[in-house]
C-alpha positions as CSV (number, residue, x, y, z in Angstrom):
1,M,10.5,-3.8,-25.0
2,K,13.2,-5.3,-22.3
3,Y,14.6,-2.4,-20.5
4,A,13.0,0.0,-17.9
5,D,14.6,3.1,-19.7
6,E,12.9,2.0,-22.4
7,Y,9.0,2.5,-20.4
8,R,10.8,6.7,-19.7
9,E,11.4,6.9,-23.3
10,S,10.0,11.0,-24.0
11,K,9.0,10.4,-27.7
12,L,7.0,7.1,-26.7
13,V,5.4,9.2,-23.2
14,Q,4.4,12.1,-25.4
15,A,3.0,10.2,-28.1
16,V,0.8,8.0,-25.4
17,A,-0.2,11.9,-24.0
18,N,-1.2,13.1,-27.1
19,E,-3.1,10.2,-27.9
20,I,-5.2,10.8,-24.7
21,K,-5.8,14.5,-25.5
22,Q,-7.6,13.4,-28.7
23,T,-9.5,10.5,-27.2
24,V,-10.8,12.9,-24.0
25,S,-14.1,14.5,-24.3
26,R,-15.0,15.0,-20.9
27,Q,-14.0,15.2,-17.3
28,W,-12.6,11.3,-16.0
29,N,-11.6,10.8,-12.6
30,L,-9.0,8.5,-12.1
31,M,-7.6,6.5,-9.1
32,E,-4.6,5.0,-9.1
33,V,-4.7,2.7,-6.3
34,C,-0.8,1.6,-5.5
35,G,1.7,4.4,-3.8
36,G,3.9,3.2,-6.0
37,Q,2.3,4.6,-8.9
38,T,1.5,7.9,-7.1
39,N,5.4,8.1,-6.5
40,T,5.8,7.6,-10.4
41,I,3.3,10.4,-11.1
42,M,4.8,13.1,-9.0
43,K,8.3,12.1,-10.1
44,Y,7.7,12.3,-13.5
45,G,5.2,15.1,-13.7
46,I,2.5,12.5,-15.6
47,E,-0.3,14.8,-14.4
48,E,1.7,17.9,-16.4
49,L,1.1,15.6,-19.7
50,L,-2.6,14.8,-19.3
51,P,-5.4,17.2,-20.3
52,E,-7.4,19.3,-18.0
53,E,-10.3,16.5,-18.3
54,I,-8.0,14.1,-16.7
55,I,-8.2,14.2,-12.7
56,L,-6.0,11.7,-10.7
57,V,-6.8,10.8,-7.3
58,H,-4.3,9.1,-5.1
59,G,-5.7,5.8,-3.4
60,P,-5.2,3.9,-0.2
61,G,-2.1,1.5,-1.6
62,C,0.8,2.3,0.6
63,P,0.4,-0.3,3.3
64,V,2.8,1.6,5.5
65,C,-0.1,4.2,5.6
66,V,-2.8,2.2,6.3
67,T,-1.3,-0.3,9.8
68,S,-3.1,0.9,12.4
69,V,-2.2,2.5,15.5
70,N,-3.1,0.3,17.7
71,L,-0.5,-2.5,15.7
72,I,2.0,0.2,15.9
73,D,1.4,0.5,19.5
74,K,1.9,-3.1,19.9
75,A,4.8,-3.7,18.3
76,I,6.3,-0.4,20.5
77,R,5.1,-2.7,23.4
78,L,6.8,-5.6,22.4
79,A,9.9,-3.7,21.5
80,A,10.1,-2.1,25.0
81,T,10.2,-5.9,26.3
82,D,13.3,-7.1,28.1
83,N,14.7,-10.1,26.2
84,F,12.7,-9.4,22.7
85,V,14.0,-8.5,19.2
86,L,11.5,-6.4,17.1
87,A,13.0,-6.9,13.3
88,T,10.7,-4.8,10.7
89,Y,11.2,-3.3,7.4
90,G,12.9,0.3,7.6
91,D,10.0,2.3,6.7
92,M,8.3,1.4,9.7
93,L,10.3,2.8,12.0
94,R,9.4,6.7,11.3
95,V,5.1,5.7,11.2
96,P,3.6,7.7,14.3
97,G,2.1,5.2,17.3
98,S,-0.1,6.4,19.8
99,E,2.9,8.3,21.4
100,K,6.3,7.7,19.8
101,D,7.7,5.6,16.8
102,L,9.7,2.5,16.7
103,L,12.9,5.1,16.1
104,S,12.5,7.2,19.5
105,L,12.3,3.2,20.8
106,K,15.2,2.2,19.5
107,A,17.2,5.1,20.4
108,E,16.5,5.0,23.9
109,G,18.1,1.3,23.8
110,A,15.1,-0.9,22.5
111,D,16.6,-3.8,19.9
112,I,14.9,-3.2,17.0
113,R,16.5,-4.4,14.1
114,I,15.6,-3.5,9.9
115,V,15.8,-6.6,7.8
116,Y,14.9,-6.7,3.7
117,S,13.1,-9.8,4.1
118,P,11.7,-12.1,6.7
119,L,13.9,-14.4,6.5
120,D,16.6,-12.3,8.1
121,A,14.4,-12.3,11.3
122,L,14.6,-15.9,10.9
123,K,17.5,-16.3,10.8
124,L,18.1,-13.5,14.1
125,A,15.3,-16.5,15.8
126,E,18.2,-19.5,14.5
127,D,21.5,-17.2,15.9
128,M,19.5,-16.0,18.8
129,R,18.1,-18.5,20.6
130,D,17.8,-16.7,24.4
131,K,15.6,-13.9,22.5
132,N,12.4,-13.8,21.5
133,I,11.9,-12.4,17.8
134,V,8.9,-10.9,16.4
135,F,8.6,-10.3,12.4
136,F,6.5,-6.5,12.5
137,A,4.9,-8.4,9.0
138,V,3.5,-5.4,6.8
139,G,2.2,-5.5,3.3
140,F,-0.2,-5.9,0.7
141,E,-0.6,-9.3,-1.5
142,T,2.9,-8.6,-2.7
143,T,4.8,-9.1,0.5
144,A,2.8,-11.9,1.9
145,P,3.7,-14.4,0.7
146,A,7.5,-13.9,1.7
147,T,5.9,-13.8,5.3
148,A,3.9,-17.3,4.5
149,H,7.0,-18.6,3.5
150,T,8.9,-18.2,6.5
151,I,6.3,-19.7,8.5
152,L,6.4,-22.4,6.7
153,E,10.2,-22.3,7.4
154,A,9.7,-21.5,11.1
155,R,7.8,-24.7,11.6
156,K,10.1,-26.8,9.7
157,K,12.9,-26.0,11.7
158,D,10.8,-26.1,15.0
159,L,12.1,-22.8,16.2
160,K,10.5,-21.8,19.6
161,N,11.5,-18.4,19.6
162,F,10.0,-16.9,16.4
163,Y,6.8,-14.7,16.3
164,I,4.9,-12.6,13.4
165,L,3.0,-9.4,14.6
166,N,1.1,-9.5,11.5
167,A,-0.2,-6.4,9.6
168,H,-0.8,-7.8,6.4
169,V,-3.7,-6.1,4.1
170,L,-5.7,-6.8,0.8
171,I,-6.6,-4.5,-1.8
172,P,-10.0,-5.7,-3.2
173,P,-11.7,-5.2,-0.3
174,A,-10.1,-1.5,0.2
175,I,-11.5,-0.4,-3.6
176,E,-14.9,-1.7,-3.4
177,M,-15.5,0.0,0.2
178,L,-14.4,3.1,-2.1
179,L,-16.8,2.1,-4.9
180,S,-19.4,1.4,-2.6
181,S,-19.0,3.8,-0.3
182,G,-20.2,6.9,-2.7
183,N,-17.6,9.3,-1.0
184,T,-15.5,9.2,-3.4
185,K,-15.8,10.1,-7.3
186,L,-14.2,7.7,-9.3
187,D,-14.7,6.4,-12.7
188,G,-11.8,4.4,-13.5
189,L,-9.3,2.6,-11.9
190,I,-5.8,2.1,-12.4
191,A,-4.8,-1.4,-10.4
192,P,-2.0,-1.7,-8.7
193,G,0.8,-4.5,-11.2
194,H,3.3,-5.8,-7.9
195,V,-0.1,-7.3,-6.3
196,C,-1.8,-8.3,-9.4
197,T,1.6,-10.3,-10.3
198,V,0.7,-12.5,-6.9
199,T,-3.4,-12.7,-7.2
200,G,-3.8,-12.1,-10.6
201,Y,-6.9,-9.7,-11.7
202,E,-10.1,-12.0,-11.6
203,D,-10.9,-10.4,-8.3
204,Y,-10.7,-7.0,-9.9
205,E,-13.6,-8.6,-12.8
206,R,-15.7,-8.9,-10.4
207,L,-15.3,-5.3,-8.9
208,S,-15.2,-3.6,-12.3
209,G,-18.9,-5.8,-13.3
210,K,-20.7,-5.1,-9.9
211,Y,-19.9,-1.6,-10.2
212,K,-19.8,-0.7,-14.0
213,T,-16.0,0.7,-13.7
214,P,-13.5,0.1,-16.2
215,I,-9.9,-1.0,-14.4
216,V,-6.6,-1.6,-15.8
217,V,-3.8,-3.1,-14.4
218,T,-0.5,-1.3,-15.2
219,G,3.2,-1.3,-14.1
220,F,5.1,1.4,-12.5
221,E,6.9,3.3,-15.3
222,P,5.6,6.3,-17.0
223,L,4.7,4.7,-20.2
224,D,2.8,1.9,-18.3
225,L,1.0,4.7,-16.5
226,L,-0.1,6.7,-19.5
227,N,-1.0,3.6,-21.5
228,G,-3.1,2.5,-18.6
229,I,-4.9,5.8,-18.7
230,L,-5.3,5.8,-22.7
231,A,-6.9,2.6,-21.9
232,L,-9.2,3.4,-19.1
233,V,-10.0,6.7,-21.4
234,R,-11.1,4.6,-24.6
235,M,-13.3,2.2,-22.6
236,L,-15.2,5.5,-20.3
237,E,-15.5,7.3,-23.9
238,R,-17.1,4.4,-25.3
239,K,-18.9,3.3,-22.0
240,S,-17.8,-0.2,-21.4
241,Y,-16.3,-1.4,-18.2
242,N,-13.9,-4.4,-18.2
243,V,-10.5,-4.9,-16.9
244,E,-7.5,-4.8,-19.2
245,N,-4.2,-6.0,-18.6
246,Q,-1.1,-3.4,-19.4
247,Y,1.4,-4.9,-17.6
248,S,1.2,-8.5,-19.4
249,R,5.2,-8.7,-19.1
250,S,4.3,-9.3,-15.2
251,V,0.9,-10.2,-14.8
252,K,-1.8,-12.9,-15.5
253,R,-4.9,-13.7,-15.2
254,E,-4.1,-16.2,-12.7
255,G,-1.8,-14.6,-10.7
256,N,1.2,-16.8,-9.6
257,V,-1.0,-20.0,-8.4
258,K,1.8,-21.5,-5.8
259,A,2.3,-18.1,-4.4
260,K,-1.6,-18.2,-3.8
261,K,-1.8,-21.7,-2.6
262,M,1.1,-20.7,0.1
263,L,-1.2,-17.7,0.8
264,E,-4.6,-19.9,1.5
265,D,-2.2,-22.5,3.4
266,V,-1.0,-20.4,6.1
267,F,-3.7,-17.7,6.4
268,N,-7.1,-17.2,6.8
269,I,-8.7,-14.0,5.5
270,V,-9.9,-11.5,8.4
271,D,-11.3,-8.3,9.1
272,R,-8.7,-5.8,9.6
273,D,-8.5,-1.8,10.4
274,W,-6.9,0.7,8.5
275,R,-5.0,3.6,9.8
276,G,-7.7,6.6,9.0
277,I,-10.0,4.2,7.6
278,G,-11.7,2.2,9.9
279,I,-12.7,-1.7,9.6
280,I,-12.7,-3.2,6.3
281,N,-14.2,-6.7,5.7
282,K,-12.5,-9.3,5.3
283,S,-9.2,-7.3,4.5
284,G,-6.5,-8.8,6.5
285,Y,-4.6,-12.0,6.7
286,K,-4.6,-13.5,9.9
287,L,-2.4,-16.9,11.0
288,R,-4.4,-20.0,10.4
289,N,-5.2,-22.0,13.8
290,E,-2.5,-24.5,13.1
291,F,-0.3,-21.4,13.0
292,S,-0.8,-19.5,15.9
293,H,1.6,-20.1,18.0
294,F,3.5,-18.4,15.8
295,D,0.9,-15.2,16.7
296,A,3.0,-12.8,18.7
297,E,-1.0,-11.0,19.3
298,L,-1.9,-14.1,20.6
299,V,1.1,-15.7,22.2
300,F,2.0,-12.3,24.2
301,D,-1.8,-11.4,25.0
302,L,-1.5,-8.4,23.4
303,P,-4.9,-5.8,24.3
304,D,-5.8,-3.7,21.7
305,V,-5.2,0.2,22.3
306,K,-7.4,3.0,21.6
307,A,-5.8,5.9,19.9
308,V,-6.8,9.2,20.2
309,R,-6.9,10.6,16.6
310,N,-4.7,14.0,15.9
311,N,-7.7,16.1,14.5
312,E,-5.3,18.2,12.1
313,C,-4.2,15.3,10.3
314,I,-6.5,14.6,7.1
315,A,-4.4,11.0,6.7
316,G,-7.5,9.3,6.1
317,E,-8.9,11.6,4.0
318,I,-6.3,11.9,1.6
319,L,-5.8,8.0,2.0
320,Q,-9.5,7.6,0.5
321,G,-9.0,9.8,-2.2
322,L,-11.5,12.6,-0.5
323,K,-8.6,15.1,-0.4
324,N,-5.2,16.2,-1.7
325,P,-1.7,16.5,0.4
326,Y,-1.7,20.1,-0.5
327,S,-5.3,20.2,1.5
328,C,-3.4,19.5,4.6
329,K,-2.6,22.8,6.9
330,M,0.5,21.2,8.2
331,F,1.7,19.6,5.1
332,G,5.6,21.1,4.5
333,T,5.3,22.8,8.1
334,K,4.3,20.8,11.0
335,C,4.3,17.8,9.1
336,S,7.3,16.5,7.2
337,P,9.6,13.7,6.4
338,E,12.0,14.5,9.2
339,N,8.8,15.1,11.7
340,P,5.7,13.5,10.2
341,I,2.2,13.8,11.9
342,G,0.5,11.4,9.5
343,A,1.7,7.7,8.0
344,P,1.4,9.1,4.4
345,M,4.2,11.4,4.8
346,V,6.6,8.5,6.3
347,S,6.5,6.1,3.2
348,S,8.3,6.9,-0.3
349,E,4.5,4.8,-1.4
350,G,2.7,7.3,0.6
351,A,1.3,10.4,-1.2
352,C,2.5,13.1,1.1
353,A,5.9,12.3,0.8
354,A,5.5,12.1,-3.0
355,Y,4.1,15.5,-3.2
356,Y,6.8,16.7,-0.6
357,K,9.7,15.2,-2.1
358,F,8.6,15.8,-5.9
359,G,5.8,18.6,-6.1
360,K,6.6,21.2,-3.8
361,S,7.3,23.7,-7.0
362,N,4.4,22.5,-9.0
363,Q,1.7,22.4,-7.1
364,L,-1.0,22.0,-9.6
365,T,-3.5,23.5,-8.1
366,G,-5.7,24.5,-11.0
367,K,-6.3,20.5,-11.6
368,I,-7.3,19.7,-7.8
369,I,-10.9,19.0,-7.4
370,Y,-10.5,17.7,-3.8
371,G,-11.8,19.2,-0.2
């Protein structure tokens, strides 16, 4: 198949759903790691097509959602400083910090620009040499190569006014944290196709073997996800634990070798604080020493800020698959896309936003096993 609409063809979708029903013999808890996959599940009503034995659990695969309050507050501090321009992706403007968000600060007059690529921020630095331009770099391994490339370009152009505030995080360490904690009952994992397009899936093979958990790499269309679920069910029913690549039209086992080399050249891997979850070992990128003059945290000596948690918000439990957005007392009332209390209500990849947009009239409470 060559076109996206072929992966939404109703007869093919129903045929795979029927095969899942014929294959499954007991309950299996399957986590889709990526928020884009959660969005597809809610948008197309995938859960309605599945037998009651299949429980879908939503994972921490929303980079906007897991960016720490500490980094949001640092971005706000920089953006509020005279002679600074903060550039970032549109989703980041609504993510709550300790006291406000970037959108509120922009309304107060701060120079905050929405960009679609870090190269757009680099162009700002070239055009505005009298300003300090800070790119708030957010995303998983999918978007990190673009940041790495931009850093190399900034060095080549010898730009003295370009910096990044780095919030890039890595998926495999988060998966290992979930599998090793024992808190989230997971039988199988649907791995994120876009991340694996860059990284490949060798790291997932290690995790699958270590934790005896089958993993399937899938894309983001309904047929992608259903074929991934079918592959997981088949492995679970025969008690085999491997990694299968359903998304072969985009993903290779070794990933994008050139992109991975660029990441190694520009970044070191460090511990990272995930919003609502805490520190996950070796789960973030940090600029290597030779690029430290582009690191906004170092250059501007930004102190860490200890955020006060809103005890009513259960975003951390939602990101770990421990609870469902409908379990939150604030969902759809105090917390909405217009007034987000928790980060998963902001981004289109956030579980709360997906439930709010697509699931309000179809709360499948009979299939929810959380909290």
